[in-house]
C-alpha positions as CSV (number, residue, x, y, z in Angstrom):
1,X,-11.8,6.8,-28.4
2,X,-8.4,5.3,-29.4
3,X,-7.4,1.8,-28.2
4,X,-3.8,2.9,-27.9
5,X,-2.4,3.3,-24.3
6,X,-1.9,6.9,-23.4
7,X,-1.3,9.2,-20.4
8,X,-3.9,11.9,-19.7
9,X,-2.8,15.4,-20.6
10,X,-2.7,17.4,-17.4
11,X,-0.5,20.2,-18.7
12,X,-3.1,22.9,-18.3
13,X,-4.1,22.0,-14.8
14,X,-2.8,24.0,-11.8
15,X,-1.0,22.1,-9.0
16,X,-3.2,22.0,-5.9
17,X,-3.0,20.1,-2.5
18,X,-4.2,16.6,-2.7
19,X,-4.4,13.8,-0.1
20,X,-5.6,10.2,-0.3
21,X,-5.9,7.5,2.4
22,X,-6.0,3.8,1.5
23,X,-6.1,0.7,3.6
24,X,-6.1,-3.1,3.5
25,X,-5.6,-6.2,5.7
26,X,-3.3,-9.2,5.7
27,X,-5.5,-11.9,7.2
28,X,-3.5,-14.7,8.8
29,X,-4.5,-17.9,10.7
30,X,-5.0,-17.5,14.5
31,X,-1.8,-19.3,15.4
32,X,0.2,-16.7,13.5
33,X,-1.4,-13.6,15.2
34,X,0.9,-13.6,18.1
35,X,4.0,-13.4,15.8
36,X,2.3,-10.6,13.9
37,X,1.7,-8.7,17.1
38,X,5.4,-9.2,18.2
39,X,6.5,-8.1,14.7
40,X,9.8,-10.0,14.8
41,X,10.5,-12.5,12.0
42,X,13.5,-14.4,10.8
43,X,13.8,-11.8,8.0
44,X,13.7,-8.9,10.5
45,X,11.2,-6.4,11.9
46,X,7.9,-6.9,10.1
47,X,6.5,-3.4,10.4
48,X,9.7,-1.6,9.7
49,X,10.5,-3.5,6.5
50,X,6.9,-3.4,5.3
51,X,6.8,0.4,5.9
52,X,9.9,0.8,3.8
53,X,8.3,-1.3,1.0
54,X,5.1,0.8,1.2
55,X,7.0,4.1,1.0
56,X,9.0,2.9,-2.0
57,X,5.9,1.8,-3.8
58,X,4.2,5.2,-3.2
59,X,7.3,7.0,-4.6
60,X,7.5,4.6,-7.6
61,X,3.8,4.1,-8.5
62,X,4.3,5.6,-12.0
63,X,6.9,2.9,-12.8
64,X,4.4,0.1,-12.1
65,X,1.2,1.7,-13.5
66,X,1.8,3.0,-17.0
67,X,-1.0,5.5,-17.0
68,X,0.1,7.3,-13.8
69,X,2.1,10.5,-13.8
70,X,5.2,10.8,-11.8
71,X,4.1,12.9,-8.8
72,X,6.4,14.7,-6.4
73,X,5.2,13.4,-3.0
74,X,5.0,15.9,-0.2
75,X,4.4,13.3,2.6
76,X,3.6,9.7,3.1
77,X,2.7,8.0,6.4
78,X,2.2,4.2,6.9
79,X,0.3,3.1,9.9
80,X,-0.1,-0.5,11.2
81,X,-2.8,-1.9,13.4
82,X,-3.1,-5.4,14.8
83,X,-6.6,-6.7,14.3
84,X,-8.4,-9.9,15.4
85,X,-7.8,-11.4,12.0
86,X,-4.4,-10.0,11.0
87,X,-2.6,-6.9,10.3
88,X,-4.1,-3.7,8.8
89,X,-2.0,-1.2,6.8
90,X,-3.2,2.3,6.2
91,X,-1.2,4.7,3.9
92,X,-1.8,8.4,3.7
93,X,-0.2,10.3,0.8
94,X,-0.2,14.0,0.1
95,X,1.2,16.1,-2.7
96,X,0.8,19.5,-4.4
97,X,0.2,18.2,-7.9
98,X,-2.0,18.3,-11.0
99,X,-3.5,14.9,-10.4
100,X,-4.6,12.8,-7.5
101,X,-2.6,10.5,-5.3
102,X,-5.1,7.7,-4.6
103,X,-3.2,5.2,-6.8
104,X,0.0,6.0,-4.9
105,X,-1.8,5.3,-1.6
106,X,-3.2,2.0,-3.0
107,X,0.2,0.9,-4.3
108,X,1.7,1.7,-0.9
109,X,-0.9,-0.5,0.9
110,X,-0.4,-3.3,-1.6
111,X,3.3,-3.3,-1.3
112,X,3.3,-3.0,2.4
113,X,1.0,-6.0,2.8
114,X,2.9,-8.1,0.2
115,X,6.1,-7.4,2.1
116,X,4.5,-8.5,5.4
117,X,3.3,-11.7,3.7
118,X,6.7,-12.4,2.3
119,X,8.3,-12.0,5.7
120,X,5.7,-14.3,7.3
121,X,5.9,-17.0,4.5
122,X,8.1,-19.4,6.5
123,X,5.5,-19.7,9.3
124,X,2.4,-19.4,7.1
125,X,3.3,-22.2,4.8
126,X,1.8,-25.7,5.4
127,X,3.4,-29.1,4.7
128,X,2.2,-28.8,1.1
129,X,3.8,-25.4,0.6
130,X,0.4,-23.6,0.6
131,X,-0.8,-20.6,2.7
132,X,-4.2,-21.7,4.1
133,X,-6.1,-19.0,6.0
134,X,-3.9,-16.3,4.5
135,X,-5.2,-13.6,2.3
136,X,-4.8,-9.9,1.4
137,X,-8.3,-8.3,1.8
138,X,-10.2,-5.1,1.4
139,X,-7.7,-2.9,-0.3
140,X,-9.5,0.3,-0.9
141,X,-9.4,4.1,-0.9
142,X,-10.9,5.4,2.4
143,X,-10.9,9.0,1.4
144,X,-9.4,11.5,-1.1
145,X,-9.3,15.3,-0.9
146,X,-8.3,18.1,-3.1
147,X,-8.3,21.8,-2.4
148,X,-10.4,24.0,-4.7
149,X,-8.6,24.9,-7.9
Protein backbone atom coordinates (compact mmCIF):
# COMPACT_ATOMS: atom_id res chain seq x y z
CA UNK A 1 0.00 0.00 0.00
CA UNK A 2 1.63 3.27 -1.08
CA UNK A 3 2.14 6.15 1.34
CA UNK A 4 1.39 8.72 -1.34
CA UNK A 5 -1.91 10.58 -1.13
CA UNK A 6 -4.42 9.51 -3.74
CA UNK A 7 -8.08 9.66 -4.64
CA UNK A 8 -9.94 6.35 -4.84
CA UNK A 9 -10.79 5.29 -8.39
CA UNK A 10 -14.59 5.25 -8.69
CA UNK A 11 -14.64 5.36 -12.49
CA UNK A 12 -16.27 1.97 -12.94
CA UNK A 13 -19.02 2.54 -10.36
CA UNK A 14 -22.54 3.44 -11.45
CA UNK A 15 -24.17 6.57 -10.00
CA UNK A 16 -26.90 5.66 -7.50
CA UNK A 17 -29.01 7.62 -5.03
CA UNK A 18 -27.27 8.30 -1.74
CA UNK A 19 -28.23 10.21 1.39
CA UNK A 20 -26.44 11.01 4.64
CA UNK A 21 -27.59 12.79 7.78
CA UNK A 22 -25.11 14.28 10.26
CA UNK A 23 -25.57 16.27 13.46
CA UNK A 24 -23.70 18.13 16.18
CA UNK A 25 -24.24 20.65 18.98
CA UNK A 26 -22.81 24.03 19.89
CA UNK A 27 -22.94 23.95 23.70
CA UNK A 28 -23.06 27.39 25.32
CA UNK A 29 -23.28 28.70 28.89
CA UNK A 30 -26.81 29.05 30.32
CA UNK A 31 -26.73 32.87 30.18
CA UNK A 32 -26.28 32.72 26.38
CA UNK A 33 -29.15 30.29 25.70
CA UNK A 34 -31.80 33.01 25.42
CA UNK A 35 -29.77 34.84 22.77
CA UNK A 36 -29.35 31.56 20.88
CA UNK A 37 -33.11 31.00 21.04
CA UNK A 38 -33.83 34.50 19.71
CA UNK A 39 -31.21 34.02 17.00
CA UNK A 40 -30.38 37.70 16.58
CA UNK A 41 -26.75 38.76 17.04
CA UNK A 42 -24.75 41.88 16.26
CA UNK A 43 -23.51 40.07 13.15
CA UNK A 44 -27.01 39.22 11.90
CA UNK A 45 -29.45 36.33 12.08
CA UNK A 46 -27.65 33.37 13.62
CA UNK A 47 -29.50 30.52 11.92
CA UNK A 48 -29.72 32.14 8.49
CA UNK A 49 -26.00 32.90 8.30
CA UNK A 50 -25.04 29.54 9.76
CA UNK A 51 -27.31 27.73 7.29
CA UNK A 52 -25.57 29.47 4.39
CA UNK A 53 -22.18 28.45 5.83
CA UNK A 54 -23.36 24.83 6.14
CA UNK A 55 -24.64 24.70 2.56
CA UNK A 56 -21.45 26.23 1.19
CA UNK A 57 -19.37 23.68 3.11
CA UNK A 58 -21.46 20.81 1.73
CA UNK A 59 -20.97 22.05 -1.83
CA UNK A 60 -17.23 22.58 -1.35
CA UNK A 61 -16.23 19.56 0.73
CA UNK A 62 -13.83 18.32 -1.95
CA UNK A 63 -11.83 21.56 -1.68
CA UNK A 64 -11.24 21.04 2.06
CA UNK A 65 -10.78 17.27 2.17
CA UNK A 66 -8.27 16.22 -0.49
CA UNK A 67 -9.44 12.61 -0.76
CA UNK A 68 -13.08 13.50 -1.45
CA UNK A 69 -14.48 13.56 -4.96
CA UNK A 70 -16.44 16.57 -6.20
CA UNK A 71 -20.05 15.40 -6.04
CA UNK A 72 -23.02 17.09 -7.72
CA UNK A 73 -25.39 17.61 -4.78
CA UNK A 74 -29.08 16.97 -5.47
CA UNK A 75 -30.30 18.49 -2.21
CA UNK A 76 -29.15 19.79 1.14
CA UNK A 77 -31.26 20.72 4.13
CA UNK A 78 -30.03 22.32 7.33
CA UNK A 79 -32.18 22.08 10.45
CA UNK A 80 -31.62 23.88 13.75
CA UNK A 81 -33.02 22.90 17.12
CA UNK A 82 -32.68 24.77 20.38
CA UNK A 83 -31.68 22.39 23.16
CA UNK A 84 -31.20 22.76 26.91
CA UNK A 85 -27.44 23.06 26.46
CA UNK A 86 -27.19 24.93 23.16
CA UNK A 87 -27.95 24.70 19.49
CA UNK A 88 -28.17 21.50 17.41
CA UNK A 89 -27.43 21.50 13.69
CA UNK A 90 -28.56 18.59 11.52
CA UNK A 91 -27.61 18.44 7.84
CA UNK A 92 -29.15 16.07 5.30
CA UNK A 93 -27.42 15.68 1.94
CA UNK A 94 -28.54 13.64 -1.05
CA UNK A 95 -26.97 12.99 -4.42
CA UNK A 96 -27.04 10.57 -7.30
CA UNK A 97 -23.36 9.77 -7.35
CA UNK A 98 -20.65 7.12 -7.43
CA UNK A 99 -19.63 7.71 -3.81
CA UNK A 100 -21.29 8.56 -0.51
CA UNK A 101 -22.15 11.98 0.87
CA UNK A 102 -21.43 11.49 4.57
CA UNK A 103 -18.33 13.69 4.47
CA UNK A 104 -20.40 16.45 2.88
CA UNK A 105 -22.98 16.18 5.66
CA UNK A 106 -20.26 16.25 8.33
CA UNK A 107 -18.58 19.26 6.73
CA UNK A 108 -21.93 21.03 6.62
CA UNK A 109 -22.56 20.47 10.33
CA UNK A 110 -19.03 21.55 11.23
CA UNK A 111 -19.20 24.77 9.22
CA UNK A 112 -22.70 25.60 10.43
CA UNK A 113 -21.68 25.23 14.07
CA UNK A 114 -18.42 27.13 13.54
CA UNK A 115 -20.34 29.99 11.93
CA UNK A 116 -22.77 30.06 14.87
CA UNK A 117 -19.84 30.13 17.30
CA UNK A 118 -18.20 32.95 15.35
CA UNK A 119 -21.41 34.99 15.45
CA UNK A 120 -21.74 34.46 19.22
CA UNK A 121 -18.10 35.16 20.11
CA UNK A 122 -18.70 38.70 21.41
CA UNK A 123 -21.13 37.44 24.07
CA UNK A 124 -19.34 34.16 24.80
CA UNK A 125 -15.95 35.71 25.49
CA UNK A 126 -14.95 36.27 29.12
CA UNK A 127 -12.70 39.07 30.45
CA UNK A 128 -9.61 37.01 29.55
CA UNK A 129 -10.78 36.52 25.95
CA UNK A 130 -11.61 32.85 26.52
CA UNK A 131 -14.85 30.95 25.82
CA UNK A 132 -15.69 29.07 29.04
CA UNK A 133 -18.56 26.62 28.85
CA UNK A 134 -18.54 26.72 25.06
CA UNK A 135 -17.80 23.69 22.91
CA UNK A 136 -18.75 21.98 19.69
CA UNK A 137 -19.78 18.44 20.56
CA UNK A 138 -21.00 15.16 19.20
CA UNK A 139 -20.48 15.70 15.49
CA UNK A 140 -21.40 12.40 13.91
CA UNK A 141 -23.19 10.65 11.07
CA UNK A 142 -26.71 9.72 12.16
CA UNK A 143 -27.44 7.63 9.09
CA UNK A 144 -26.42 6.93 5.53
CA UNK A 145 -28.32 5.24 2.74
CA UNK A 146 -27.62 4.09 -0.77
CA UNK A 147 -29.96 2.47 -3.24
CA UNK A 148 -28.96 -0.96 -4.54
CA UNK A 149 -26.48 -0.80 -7.41
